[in-house]
Backbone as ProteinMPNN parsed JSONL, in Angstrom:
{"seq_chain_A": "ALWTLQFLMLSAAVISLALVAFAIVVRKEHLEARFKLTAANEKLAKVSLQDPLTGAWNRRFLDEHFGEIVARHAARGEACALSVVDVDEFKELNDTYGHACGDRVLQRLVKALTQALGADEYVVRIGGDEFVLIMREEAAKPRLERALKRFGEREEGCSDLPAMPSVSIGMARVPTEARIPLMEAYLLADRSLYAAKAEGRGLVVESTLEGVA", "coords_chain_A": {"N_chain_A": [[18.325, -42.087, 60.01], [17.279, -43.113, 57.512], [14.86, -41.526, 57.29], [16.12, -39.01, 56.907], [17.366, -39.47, 54.246], [15.035, -39.877, 52.91], [14.081, -37.257, 53.207], [15.797, -35.794, 51.885], [15.702, -36.685, 49.312], [13.191, -35.88, 48.984], [13.466, -33.099, 49.068], [15.025, -32.433, 47.038], [13.408, -33.354, 44.938], [11.64, -31.405, 44.874], [13.075, -29.3, 44.626], [13.716, -29.761, 41.729], [11.366, -29.641, 40.536], [10.58, -26.977, 41.166], [12.562, -25.52, 39.707], [12.106, -26.637, 36.818], [9.651, -25.317, 36.536], [10.257, -22.576, 36.927], [12.076, -22.324, 34.619], [10.209, -22.91, 32.683], [8.645, -20.813, 32.984], [10.285, -18.525, 32.409], [11.017, -19.338, 29.571], [8.48, -18.972, 28.622], [8.105, -16.258, 28.969], [10.266, -15.166, 27.151], [9.315, -16.148, 25.109], [6.941, -14.971, 24.585], [7.698, -12.311, 24.604], [9.694, -12.466, 22.119], [7.541, -12.81, 20.569], [5.893, -10.216, 20.618], [7.805, -8.54, 19.792], [8.349, -9.514, 17.195], [5.438, -8.632, 16.28], [5.528, -6.042, 16.41], [7.542, -5.327, 14.592], [6.356, -6.244, 12.498], [4.583, -4.512, 12.302], [5.472, -2.16, 12.181], [6.773, -2.304, 9.933], [4.81, -2.463, 7.672], [3.448, 0.287, 8.604], [5.429, 1.511, 7.361], [5.297, 1.134, 4.727], [3.022, 2.369, 4.099], [0.706, 4.955, 3.094], [-0.156, 7.666, 5.064], [-2.273, 9.142, 5.219], [-4.306, 8.665, 3.207], [-4.396, 5.63, 3.789], [-3.678, 3.974, 1.427], [-1.268, 1.977, -0.206], [2.37, 2.877, -0.42], [4.884, 4.608, -2.802], [7.298, 3.323, -2.083], [6.409, 0.587, -1.448], [5.342, -0.166, -4.185], [7.845, -0.044, -5.412], [9.298, -2.092, -4.229], [7.68, -4.232, -4.672], [6.529, -4.549, -6.803], [7.588, -6.172, -9.23], [6.957, -9.089, -7.871], [4.481, -9.399, -7.609], [3.665, -8.658, -10.203], [4.463, -11.501, -10.915], [3.125, -13.31, -9.39], [0.476, -12.948, -10.707], [1.258, -13.829, -13.014], [1.889, -16.502, -12.796], [-0.69, -17.533, -12.307], [-1.891, -17.45, -14.669], [-2.838, -14.93, -15.251], [-3.073, -11.785, -16.856], [-1.607, -8.854, -16.281], [-2.763, -5.586, -15.076], [-1.658, -2.138, -15.112], [-2.565, 0.822, -13.621], [-2.721, 4.396, -13.989], [-3.827, 7.139, -11.817], [-5.276, 10.053, -11.559], [-6.613, 13.027, -10.392], [-8.51, 15.132, -11.452], [-7.703, 18.865, -12.365], [-6.788, 19.149, -9.526], [-5.31, 20.917, -7.959], [-6.625, 23.447, -8.314], [-8.873, 22.962, -6.94], [-7.828, 22.42, -4.663], [-6.892, 25.104, -3.644], [-9.187, 26.591, -3.646], [-11.062, 25.304, -2.005], [-9.706, 24.308, 0.196], [-7.21, 22.593, 1.849], [-7.891, 20.648, 3.811], [-10.406, 19.757, 2.548], [-9.663, 18.867, 0.041], [-7.943, 16.715, 0.93], [-9.883, 15.11, 1.796], [-11.25, 14.205, -0.117], [-9.241, 12.768, -1.606], [-9.149, 10.698, 0.203], [-11.686, 9.746, -0.063], [-11.533, 8.896, -2.546], [-9.391, 6.913, -2.621], [-10.923, 4.781, -1.18], [-12.959, 4.265, -2.677], [-11.749, 3.215, -5.082], [-10.627, 1.192, -3.905], [-12.763, -0.417, -3.01], [-13.166, -1.5, -5.685], [-11.567, -3.161, -6.369], [-9.604, -6.625, -5.878], [-8.248, -9.466, -4.62], [-5.087, -9.694, -4.069], [-4.51, -7.608, -5.699], [-3.768, -3.757, -5.601], [-3.882, -0.346, -4.501], [-1.777, 2.229, -4.546], [-0.336, 5.221, -3.619], [1.523, 7.704, -5.482], [2.034, 9.96, -5.104], [0.659, 13.395, -4.167], [-2.022, 13.861, -6.042], [-1.885, 11.58, -7.096], [-2.266, 8.215, -8.223], [-1.258, 4.559, -8.231], [-2.566, 1.741, -9.647], [-2.569, -1.706, -9.147], [-3.568, -4.261, -10.788], [-5.895, -7.394, -11.864], [-5.844, -7.964, -15.075], [-8.342, -8.494, -16.104], [-11.572, -7.395, -16.867], [-10.989, -5.141, -16.332], [-11.257, -2.245, -16.855], [-14.098, -2.019, -17.043], [-14.412, -2.226, -14.039], [-13.082, -0.11, -13.153], [-14.449, 1.919, -14.188], [-16.821, 1.536, -12.835], [-15.844, 2.576, -9.976], [-15.132, 4.9, -10.679], [-17.789, 5.803, -10.851], [-18.973, 5.443, -8.103], [-17.658, 7.14, -7.035], [-18.14, 9.778, -7.742], [-20.202, 10.312, -6.557], [-21.837, 12.843, -3.888], [-19.517, 14.384, -1.748], [-20.093, 14.428, 1.661], [-18.19, 15.539, 3.448], [-17.408, 17.704, 2.708], [-18.621, 20.464, 2.442], [-19.049, 22.876, 1.018], [-18.258, 22.036, -1.442], [-19.375, 21.962, -4.844], [-19.783, 19.917, -6.376], [-17.949, 16.104, -6.873], [-14.676, 16.398, -7.893], [-13.8, 15.345, -11.357], [-12.201, 12.259, -12.225], [-9.634, 11.107, -13.94], [-8.266, 8.075, -15.587], [-5.181, 6.173, -16.831], [-4.856, 3.062, -18.409], [-2.533, 0.662, -18.572], [-2.432, -2.296, -20.506], [-0.902, -5.307, -19.709], [0.365, -8.093, -21.354], [0.66, -11.372, -19.838], [3.243, -12.795, -20.566], [4.618, -10.404, -21.366], [6.155, -9.137, -19.052], [6.996, -6.36, -18.681], [9.448, -4.015, -17.333], [8.543, -2.02, -14.337], [8.844, 0.944, -14.799], [8.501, 1.02, -17.575], [5.769, 0.003, -17.709], [4.468, 1.577, -16.528], [4.901, 4.469, -17.853], [3.457, 3.859, -20.112], [1.111, 3.659, -19.338], [0.833, 6.137, -18.12], [0.873, 7.48, -20.476], [-1.452, 6.635, -21.589], [-3.087, 8.066, -19.633], [-2.863, 10.818, -19.992], [-4.123, 10.624, -22.996], [-6.732, 10.364, -21.661], [-7.054, 12.578, -20.643], [-7.202, 14.466, -22.667], [-9.009, 13.586, -24.144], [-11.448, 14.885, -22.767], [-11.675, 14.528, -20.034], [-12.168, 12.424, -16.703], [-12.283, 10.066, -17.7], [-11.777, 6.372, -18.633], [-9.052, 5.455, -19.998], [-7.436, 2.767, -21.848], [-4.535, 1.065, -22.938], [-2.519, -0.989, -25.071], [0.729, -2.782, -25.444], [0.749, -1.992, -27.92], [-0.317, 0.065, -28.341], [-2.489, 3.209, -27.808], [-5.853, 2.38, -26.766]], "CA_chain_A": [[18.862, -42.137, 58.755], [16.082, -43.252, 56.419], [14.116, -40.341, 57.386], [16.96, -38.073, 56.312], [17.633, -39.559, 53.281], [13.933, -39.372, 52.127], [13.98, -35.537, 53.335], [16.715, -34.908, 51.31], [15.173, -36.985, 47.887], [12.203, -34.981, 48.497], [13.92, -31.868, 48.809], [15.788, -32.152, 45.619], [12.526, -33.222, 43.835], [10.969, -30.341, 45.15], [13.929, -28.309, 44.026], [13.678, -29.973, 40.51], [9.992, -29.142, 39.979], [10.777, -25.564, 41.271], [13.418, -25.242, 38.783], [11.74, -26.855, 35.812], [8.444, -24.731, 36.684], [10.949, -21.406, 36.709], [12.652, -22.561, 33.217], [8.774, -22.501, 31.648], [7.936, -19.281, 33.033], [11.284, -17.835, 31.276], [10.742, -19.601, 28.218], [7.199, -18.308, 28.086], [8.112, -14.697, 28.956], [10.954, -15.108, 26.32], [8.453, -16.265, 23.507], [6.028, -13.787, 24.507], [8.417, -10.918, 24.094], [9.68, -12.486, 20.719], [6.108, -12.558, 19.454], [5.533, -8.842, 20.602], [9.029, -7.956, 19.097], [7.953, -9.657, 15.684], [4.347, -8.276, 15.828], [5.856, -4.527, 16.371], [8.361, -5.068, 13.802], [5.452, -6.235, 11.291], [3.536, -3.354, 12.03], [6.532, -0.803, 11.824], [7.333, -2.433, 8.276], [3.534, -2.063, 7.131], [3.171, 1.521, 8.399], [6.777, 2.229, 6.356], [4.995, 1.123, 3.265], [1.722, 2.688, 3.797], [0.449, 6.225, 2.826], [-0.834, 7.763, 6.281], [-3.244, 10.024, 4.893], [-5.206, 7.97, 2.526], [-4.214, 3.866, 3.964], [-3.049, 3.42, 0.206], [0.225, 1.804, -0.206], [3.21, 4.133, -1.172], [5.63, 4.449, -3.699], [8.385, 1.972, -1.671], [5.702, -0.882, -1.681], [5.559, -0.178, -5.369], [9.112, -0.289, -6.205], [9.801, -3.379, -3.908], [6.907, -5.741, -4.772], [5.885, -4.962, -8.469], [7.841, -7.505, -9.712], [6.677, -10.285, -7.312], [2.648, -9.177, -7.902], [3.175, -9.512, -11.457], [5.103, -12.811, -11.18], [2.006, -14.14, -9.108], [-0.602, -13.321, -11.225], [1.369, -14.493, -14.38], [1.779, -17.982, -12.485], [-2.069, -17.964, -12.085], [-2.268, -17.312, -16.092], [-3.638, -13.654, -15.415], [-2.183, -10.75, -17.219], [-1.938, -7.633, -15.107], [-2.929, -4.153, -15.637], [-1.244, -1.029, -14.209], [-3.199, 2.207, -13.974], [-2.379, 5.479, -13.428], [-5.033, 7.647, -11.578], [-5.096, 11.504, -11.496], [-7.89, 13.74, -9.669], [-8.61, 16.665, -12.641], [-7.699, 20.001, -11.631], [-6.914, 19.076, -7.959], [-4.613, 22.077, -7.19], [-7.517, 24.588, -8.057], [-9.761, 22.205, -5.629], [-7.171, 22.845, -3.131], [-7.104, 26.636, -3.448], [-10.486, 27.049, -3.657], [-11.991, 24.801, -1.114], [-8.928, 24.059, 1.165], [-6.56, 21.363, 1.543], [-8.627, 19.795, 4.39], [-11.552, 19.139, 1.972], [-8.985, 17.983, -0.668], [-7.789, 15.461, 1.673], [-11.15, 13.939, 2.245], [-11.554, 13.811, -1.567], [-8.441, 11.536, -1.804], [-9.555, 9.513, 1.425], [-12.919, 9.079, -0.755], [-10.802, 8.079, -3.816], [-9.076, 5.49, -2.346], [-12.132, 4.068, -0.428], [-14.064, 3.872, -4.106], [-11.202, 2.398, -5.768], [-10.07, -0.327, -2.931], [-13.997, -1.262, -3.282], [-13.302, -2.143, -7.077], [-10.138, -4.357, -6.219], [-9.861, -8.06, -5.463], [-7.499, -10.19, -3.807], [-3.646, -9.288, -4.637], [-4.763, -6.049, -6.073], [-3.406, -2.875, -4.811], [-3.992, 0.995, -4.714], [-0.664, 2.915, -4.318], [-0.446, 6.799, -3.418], [2.733, 8.004, -5.701], [2.335, 11.614, -4.547], [-0.056, 14.263, -4.206], [-3.121, 13.242, -6.081], [-1.465, 10.73, -8.622], [-2.088, 7.127, -7.613], [-1.344, 3.876, -9.291], [-3.449, 0.411, -9.531], [-2.115, -2.916, -9.75], [-4.759, -5.575, -10.687], [-5.878, -8.158, -12.581], [-6.344, -6.957, -16.613], [-9.556, -8.881, -16.78], [-12.665, -6.574, -16.456], [-10.363, -4.02, -14.828], [-11.853, -1.071, -16.912], [-15.387, -1.464, -16.254], [-14.438, -2.052, -12.799], [-12.642, 1.138, -12.741], [-15.576, 2.856, -14.331], [-17.83, 1.908, -11.886], [-15.486, 2.988, -9.13], [-15.07, 6.408, -10.717], [-19.109, 6.358, -10.517], [-19.345, 5.381, -6.861], [-16.719, 8.223, -6.399], [-18.553, 10.925, -8.211], [-21.326, 11.243, -5.678], [-21.667, 14.203, -3.405], [-18.765, 14.166, -0.555], [-20.411, 14.864, 3.092], [-17.59, 16.252, 4.291], [-16.767, 19.199, 1.713], [-19.942, 20.998, 2.457], [-18.782, 23.793, 0.128], [-17.91, 21.519, -2.778], [-20.506, 21.663, -5.47], [-19.655, 18.476, -6.781], [-17.015, 15.786, -6.708], [-13.976, 16.477, -9.109], [-13.713, 14.217, -11.972], [-10.807, 11.633, -12.153], [-8.921, 10.513, -15.253], [-6.937, 6.975, -15.573], [-4.685, 5.642, -17.774], [-4.437, 1.969, -18.023], [-1.645, -0.05, -19.436], [-2.691, -3.657, -20.377], [0.31, -5.964, -20.024], [0.251, -9.331, -21.254], [1.443, -12.269, -19.459], [4.381, -13.206, -21.289], [5.82, -9.663, -21.455], [7.111, -9.068, -18.254], [7.885, -5.421, -19.33], [9.697, -3.338, -16.106], [7.436, -1.037, -13.74], [8.917, 1.974, -15.241], [7.953, 1.043, -18.669], [4.25, -0.004, -17.703], [3.807, 3.109, -15.723], [5.035, 5.259, -18.687], [2.598, 3.092, -21.011], [-0.149, 3.85, -18.534], [0.644, 7.427, -18.23], [0.592, 8.29, -22.045], [-3.164, 6.572, -21.574], [-3.747, 9.044, -18.764], [-2.926, 12.183, -20.803], [-4.862, 10.859, -23.459], [-8.068, 10.189, -21.127], [-7.456, 14.121, -20.17], [-7.343, 15.405, -23.936], [-10.609, 13.494, -24.64], [-12.37, 15.453, -21.821], [-11.468, 13.993, -18.474], [-13.408, 11.629, -16.064], [-12.492, 8.529, -18.307], [-10.813, 5.339, -18.343], [-8.387, 4.992, -21.671], [-6.375, 1.593, -21.963], [-3.74, 0.924, -23.712], [-1.619, -2.176, -24.784], [1.933, -2.709, -25.732], [0.99, -1.968, -29.348], [-0.67, 1.624, -28.432], [-3.377, 3.15, -26.938], [-6.928, 1.615, -27.192]], "C_chain_A": [[18.072, -42.064, 57.412], [15.39, -41.924, 56.098], [14.702, -39.03, 56.375], [17.224, -38.314, 54.826], [16.41, -39.244, 52.259], [13.573, -37.858, 52.028], [14.673, -35.011, 52.252], [16.114, -35.511, 49.759], [14.002, -36.004, 47.755], [12.558, -33.456, 48.504], [14.266, -31.518, 47.465], [14.636, -32.664, 44.298], [11.612, -32.036, 43.687], [11.413, -28.976, 43.987], [13.861, -28.55, 42.578], [12.785, -29.546, 39.963], [10.321, -27.628, 39.85], [11.776, -24.991, 40.043], [13.205, -25.156, 37.111], [10.445, -25.649, 35.563], [9.18, -22.821, 36.276], [11.414, -21.109, 35.158], [11.195, -22.219, 32.02], [8.482, -21.49, 31.747], [9.095, -18.438, 32.229], [11.188, -17.968, 30.049], [9.626, -18.928, 27.649], [7.366, -16.84, 28.107], [9.097, -14.071, 27.686], [10.182, -15.238, 24.741], [7.755, -15.441, 23.589], [6.763, -12.461, 24.162], [9.208, -11.177, 22.631], [8.322, -12.138, 19.926], [5.713, -11.165, 19.468], [6.433, -8.077, 19.58], [8.612, -7.756, 17.441], [6.53, -8.535, 15.271], [4.559, -6.525, 15.693], [6.635, -4.384, 15.159], [7.421, -5.319, 12.321], [4.825, -4.932, 10.815], [4.008, -1.893, 11.659], [6.815, -0.872, 10.222], [5.906, -2.061, 7.542], [3.581, -0.745, 6.935], [4.271, 2.233, 7.442], [6.253, 2.159, 5.128], [3.471, 1.424, 3.093], [1.813, 4.419, 3.915], [-0.271, 6.889, 4.255], [-1.846, 8.503, 6.258], [-4.396, 9.2, 4.374], [-5.446, 5.893, 3.236], [-3.925, 3.243, 2.607], [-1.447, 2.787, 0.539], [0.949, 2.912, -0.871], [4.138, 3.581, -2.079], [6.89, 3.269, -3.322], [7.647, 0.753, -1.894], [5.745, -1.154, -3.126], [6.844, -0.762, -6.165], [9.597, -1.775, -5.527], [8.989, -4.588, -4.207], [6.369, -5.646, -6.268], [6.074, -5.887, -8.991], [7.047, -8.896, -9.25], [5.048, -10.33, -7.666], [2.682, -9.556, -9.063], [3.348, -10.699, -11.452], [3.925, -13.681, -10.611], [0.856, -14.422, -9.744], [-0.071, -13.997, -12.591], [1.212, -16.139, -13.924], [0.251, -18.438, -12.355], [-2.364, -18.022, -13.504], [-3.033, -16.072, -16.225], [-2.824, -12.565, -16.011], [-2.391, -9.822, -16.309], [-2.206, -6.233, -16.059], [-2.301, -3.09, -14.587], [-1.746, 0.372, -14.964], [-2.494, 3.314, -13.217], [-3.426, 6.565, -13.251], [-4.789, 9.478, -10.971], [-6.308, 12.313, -11.099], [-7.562, 15.472, -10.745], [-8.617, 17.681, -11.702], [-7.663, 20.052, -9.994], [-6.317, 20.326, -7.111], [-5.794, 23.36, -7.429], [-8.639, 24.075, -7.072], [-9.138, 22.599, -4.509], [-7.018, 24.232, -2.859], [-8.333, 27.101, -3.286], [-11.256, 26.581, -2.594], [-11.19, 24.331, 0.124], [-8.35, 22.652, 1.124], [-7.343, 20.316, 2.38], [-9.744, 18.863, 3.501], [-10.935, 18.34, 0.719], [-8.429, 16.703, -0.022], [-8.833, 14.441, 1.809], [-11.413, 13.392, 0.574], [-10.431, 12.606, -1.902], [-8.593, 10.449, -1.2], [-10.819, 8.889, 0.565], [-12.48, 8.33, -1.884], [-10.308, 6.648, -3.746], [-10.098, 4.577, -1.811], [-12.731, 3.656, -1.851], [-13.076, 2.849, -5.012], [-10.807, 1.112, -5.208], [-11.196, -1.009, -2.922], [-13.873, -1.93, -4.584], [-12.264, -3.15, -7.126], [-10.675, -5.806, -5.279], [-8.916, -8.421, -4.64], [-6.256, -9.76, -4.707], [-3.617, -8.336, -5.925], [-4.301, -4.827, -5.286], [-3.618, -1.269, -5.287], [-2.474, 1.751, -4.175], [-0.419, 4.546, -4.868], [0.959, 6.828, -3.978], [2.839, 9.358, -5.168], [0.779, 12.759, -4.58], [-1.608, 13.859, -4.41], [-3.049, 12.209, -7.316], [-1.331, 9.227, -7.713], [-2.062, 5.847, -8.591], [-1.663, 2.803, -8.751], [-2.524, -0.439, -10.168], [-3.032, -4.073, -9.679], [-4.771, -6.067, -12.09], [-6.487, -7.366, -14.128], [-7.814, -7.515, -16.778], [-10.947, -8.21, -16.019], [-12.243, -5.472, -15.93], [-11.286, -2.656, -15.764], [-13.175, -0.8, -16.802], [-15.396, -1.646, -14.648], [-13.996, -0.571, -12.299], [-13.615, 2.307, -12.7], [-16.438, 3.103, -13.225], [-17.525, 2.302, -10.475], [-15.508, 4.562, -9.052], [-16.877, 6.876, -10.278], [-19.474, 6.436, -9.305], [-18.638, 6.937, -6.504], [-17.237, 9.824, -6.652], [-19.924, 11.48, -7.157], [-20.85, 12.004, -4.654], [-20.698, 13.635, -2.0], [-19.522, 14.983, 0.433], [-19.686, 15.818, 3.405], [-17.087, 17.854, 3.849], [-18.31, 19.61, 1.586], [-20.173, 22.254, 1.088], [-18.45, 23.502, -1.389], [-19.264, 21.322, -3.679], [-20.791, 20.253, -6.168], [-18.271, 17.932, -6.796], [-16.12, 16.162, -8.197], [-14.038, 15.303, -10.367], [-12.191, 13.387, -11.925], [-10.404, 10.876, -13.419], [-7.894, 9.33, -15.019], [-6.679, 6.37, -16.808], [-4.322, 4.188, -17.597], [-3.62, 1.111, -18.996], [-2.095, -1.825, -19.104], [-1.594, -4.366, -20.756], [0.242, -7.46, -20.147], [1.013, -10.48, -20.461], [2.779, -12.546, -19.566], [5.205, -11.815, -21.724], [6.637, -9.311, -20.866], [7.869, -7.861, -18.46], [8.184, -4.989, -17.251], [8.695, -2.248, -15.577], [7.828, 0.316, -14.307], [8.166, 2.003, -16.708], [6.473, 0.622, -19.008], [3.956, 1.234, -17.374], [3.902, 4.45, -17.107], [3.902, 5.318, -19.926], [1.114, 3.726, -20.464], [-0.126, 5.545, -18.369], [0.362, 8.243, -19.595], [-0.909, 7.892, -22.212], [-3.993, 7.759, -20.796], [-3.918, 10.461, -19.524], [-3.894, 11.846, -22.146], [-6.393, 10.911, -23.112], [-8.369, 12.015, -21.046], [-7.849, 14.804, -21.457], [-8.772, 14.947, -24.493], [-11.676, 13.863, -23.798], [-12.317, 15.207, -20.447], [-12.511, 13.036, -17.91], [-13.176, 10.311, -16.894], [-11.328, 7.978, -17.885], [-10.075, 5.14, -19.855], [-7.195, 3.886, -21.059], [-5.692, 1.511, -23.089], [-2.823, -0.677, -23.791], [-0.194, -1.941, -25.357], [2.052, -1.943, -27.118], [0.614, -0.322, -29.586], [-1.784, 1.924, -27.614], [-4.97, 2.913, -27.634], [-8.288, 2.486, -26.856]], "O_chain_A": [[18.178, -41.234, 56.509], [15.337, -41.362, 55.004], [14.127, -38.358, 55.518], [17.306, -37.3, 54.133], [16.516, -38.638, 51.193], [12.968, -37.317, 51.103], [14.327, -33.973, 51.687], [16.084, -34.609, 48.921], [13.778, -35.389, 46.712], [11.834, -32.672, 47.889], [13.884, -30.515, 46.863], [14.827, -32.478, 43.096], [10.979, -31.728, 42.677], [10.847, -28.232, 43.187], [13.945, -27.494, 41.95], [12.985, -28.994, 38.881], [10.358, -27.05, 38.764], [11.514, -23.89, 39.558], [13.66, -24.33, 36.319], [10.324, -25.142, 34.448], [8.629, -22.042, 35.5], [11.231, -20.046, 34.564], [11.172, -21.57, 30.975], [7.999, -20.919, 30.769], [8.686, -17.654, 31.373], [11.236, -16.992, 29.301], [9.623, -18.403, 26.536], [6.763, -16.182, 27.259], [8.944, -12.936, 27.233], [10.398, -14.662, 23.675], [7.7, -14.801, 22.539], [6.246, -11.642, 23.401], [9.384, -10.173, 21.942], [8.15, -11.403, 18.953], [5.186, -10.748, 18.436], [6.04, -7.246, 18.762], [8.53, -6.766, 16.715], [6.515, -7.808, 14.278], [3.834, -5.841, 14.97], [6.478, -3.315, 14.569], [7.682, -4.743, 11.265], [4.608, -4.435, 9.71], [3.434, -0.928, 11.154], [7.014, 0.072, 9.456], [6.043, -1.183, 6.69], [3.697, -0.249, 5.814], [4.063, 3.3, 6.866], [6.611, 3.012, 4.316], [2.769, 0.918, 2.217], [2.646, 5.054, 4.562], [-1.306, 6.246, 4.432], [-2.463, 8.612, 7.318], [-5.396, 9.056, 5.077], [-6.437, 5.177, 3.091], [-3.911, 2.013, 2.563], [-0.688, 3.177, 1.427], [0.444, 3.712, -1.659], [4.284, 2.368, -2.226], [7.325, 2.483, -4.163], [8.207, -0.146, -2.522], [6.141, -2.27, -3.463], [6.919, -1.557, -7.102], [10.226, -2.56, -6.238], [9.409, -5.736, -4.067], [5.837, -6.608, -6.823], [5.163, -6.631, -9.353], [6.584, -9.678, -10.081], [4.523, -11.398, -7.982], [2.032, -10.547, -9.398], [2.432, -11.324, -11.987], [3.661, -14.721, -11.216], [0.216, -15.471, -9.668], [-0.863, -14.665, -13.256], [0.53, -16.921, -14.586], [-0.011, -19.64, -12.302], [-3.295, -18.804, -13.694], [-3.84, -15.981, -17.151], [-1.699, -12.485, -15.519], [-3.334, -9.929, -15.525], [-1.956, -5.962, -17.233], [-2.454, -3.222, -13.372], [-1.562, 0.854, -16.082], [-1.873, 3.225, -12.159], [-3.971, 7.0, -14.265], [-4.118, 9.814, -9.995], [-7.221, 12.02, -11.871], [-6.767, 16.411, -10.688], [-9.192, 17.673, -10.614], [-8.347, 20.817, -9.314], [-6.665, 20.676, -5.983], [-5.752, 24.262, -6.592], [-9.269, 24.92, -6.436], [-9.705, 23.049, -3.514], [-7.02, 24.53, -1.664], [-8.46, 28.17, -2.69], [-12.138, 27.327, -2.167], [-11.846, 23.957, 1.095], [-8.866, 21.716, 0.512], [-7.526, 19.204, 1.885], [-9.941, 17.657, 3.651], [-11.497, 17.317, 0.326], [-8.56, 15.647, -0.64], [-8.684, 13.223, 1.91], [-11.736, 12.243, 0.273], [-10.819, 11.571, -2.443], [-8.326, 9.35, -1.687], [-10.96, 7.667, 0.504], [-12.976, 7.243, -2.179], [-10.585, 5.644, -4.402], [-9.948, 3.408, -2.165], [-12.948, 2.45, -1.97], [-13.533, 1.849, -5.565], [-10.667, 0.095, -5.887], [-11.054, -2.229, -2.838], [-14.48, -2.997, -4.676], [-12.237, -3.957, -8.055], [-11.579, -6.007, -4.468], [-8.67, -7.587, -3.768], [-6.392, -9.51, -5.904], [-2.851, -8.376, -6.888], [-4.517, -4.961, -4.082], [-3.499, -1.026, -6.487], [-2.342, 1.571, -2.965], [-0.342, 4.973, -6.02], [1.791, 6.187, -3.336], [3.945, 9.748, -4.795], [-0.106, 12.407, -5.36], [-2.368, 13.59, -3.479], [-3.868, 12.054, -8.221], [-0.548, 9.07, -6.776], [-2.699, 5.912, -9.643], [-1.31, 2.562, -7.596], [-1.879, -0.255, -11.199], [-3.223, -4.738, -8.661], [-4.172, -5.655, -13.083], [-7.323, -6.466, -14.215], [-8.502, -6.954, -17.631], [-11.292, -8.461, -14.864], [-12.926, -4.809, -15.15], [-12.095, -2.09, -15.029], [-13.584, 0.329, -16.531], [-16.364, -1.22, -14.018], [-14.44, 0.003, -11.305], [-13.753, 3.215, -11.88], [-16.783, 4.173, -12.722], [-18.457, 2.428, -9.68], [-15.732, 5.302, -8.094], [-17.215, 7.875, -9.643], [-20.267, 7.339, -9.037], [-19.18, 7.731, -5.735], [-16.884, 10.81, -6.005], [-20.43, 12.597, -7.043], [-19.65, 11.988, -4.383], [-21.052, 12.668, -1.325], [-19.661, 16.18, 0.181], [-20.171, 16.919, 3.664], [-16.589, 18.781, 4.488], [-19.07, 19.131, 0.745], [-21.189, 22.428, 0.414], [-18.373, 24.325, -2.302], [-20.157, 20.585, -3.262], [-21.874, 19.714, -6.395], [-17.336, 18.731, -6.754], [-16.639, 16.216, -9.311], [-14.452, 14.215, -9.967], [-11.166, 13.98, -11.589], [-11.117, 9.933, -13.762], [-6.852, 9.507, -14.388], [-7.506, 6.074, -17.67], [-3.516, 3.94, -16.7], [-4.035, 0.889, -20.133], [-2.107, -2.43, -18.032], [-1.171, -4.254, -21.907], [0.069, -8.112, -19.117], [2.235, -10.36, -20.553], [3.463, -12.516, -18.544], [6.273, -11.927, -22.326], [7.746, -9.056, -21.336], [9.098, -7.91, -18.477], [7.546, -5.393, -16.279], [8.051, -1.61, -16.409], [6.828, 1.032, -14.276], [7.347, 2.882, -16.976], [5.956, 0.758, -20.117], [3.151, 1.907, -18.017], [2.983, 5.26, -17.23], [3.528, 6.319, -20.536], [0.222, 4.171, -21.186], [-1.192, 6.141, -18.526], [-0.205, 9.327, -19.726], [-1.638, 8.636, -22.868], [-5.077, 8.255, -21.104], [-4.984, 11.072, -19.601], [-4.545, 12.835, -22.483], [-7.23, 11.339, -23.906], [-9.424, 12.604, -21.277], [-8.737, 15.655, -21.426], [-9.534, 15.678, -25.125], [-12.773, 13.324, -23.943], [-13.084, 15.846, -19.727], [-13.573, 12.834, -18.497], [-14.011, 9.43, -16.69], [-10.364, 8.407, -17.251], [-10.725, 4.636, -20.772], [-6.369, 4.067, -20.165], [-6.171, 1.848, -24.172], [-2.54, -1.351, -22.8], [0.025, -0.799, -25.761], [3.085, -1.38, -27.482], [0.987, 0.391, -30.518], [-2.141, 1.111, -26.761], [-5.231, 3.212, -28.8], [-9.397, 2.032, -27.136]]}, "name": "protein", "num_of_chains": 1, "seq": "ALWTLQFLMLSAAVISLALVAFAIVVRKEHLEARFKLTAANEKLAKVSLQDPLTGAWNRRFLDEHFGEIVARHAARGEACALSVVDVDEFKELNDTYGHACGDRVLQRLVKALTQALGADEYVVRIGGDEFVLIMREEAAKPRLERALKRFGEREEGCSDLPAMPSVSIGMARVPTEARIPLMEAYLLADRSLYAAKAEGRGLVVESTLEGVA"}
């Protein structure tokens, strides 16, 4: 009888341990599945906010995150600059040298612009050859001018292209306390962009809320 009781107790202990082990395995598999799903969702969300050709952020990202980006800069006491970037005579380049060459030009431009940016600064592709930059206002203009200089170096991927196209940039300098809406900042920068083109292209022209500088 004692042996039988000991056997039953041992069997119960083994069964309990087996159930615990099974529960741990099931829990582990459940957590792994959740982590994989979360990672997949995060990757999908990021892809939905990025331009597939250049890797820049897209218009949806700008619409959804502009306010919070500006707010983060303001919290650090930093004024923001929103710039509109446009490749000069890009349609003619595409028509003459082909869209594959045009695509490589855009990829090279995004690379050059990205190298000029720091933490919490962004390159956004609006469409075609138009981009928007969100960056700290401090030293923004010289950083962009250096980026254009790097971009101007010959592109190896376009053997028929005699020289890289010029790029015009209009920049709106927005004081920390201004907190103007995205569209107002965009229109201000766009006005500076047209001033850059009118002055000969390939320039960075900046403006404030008071006017073009």
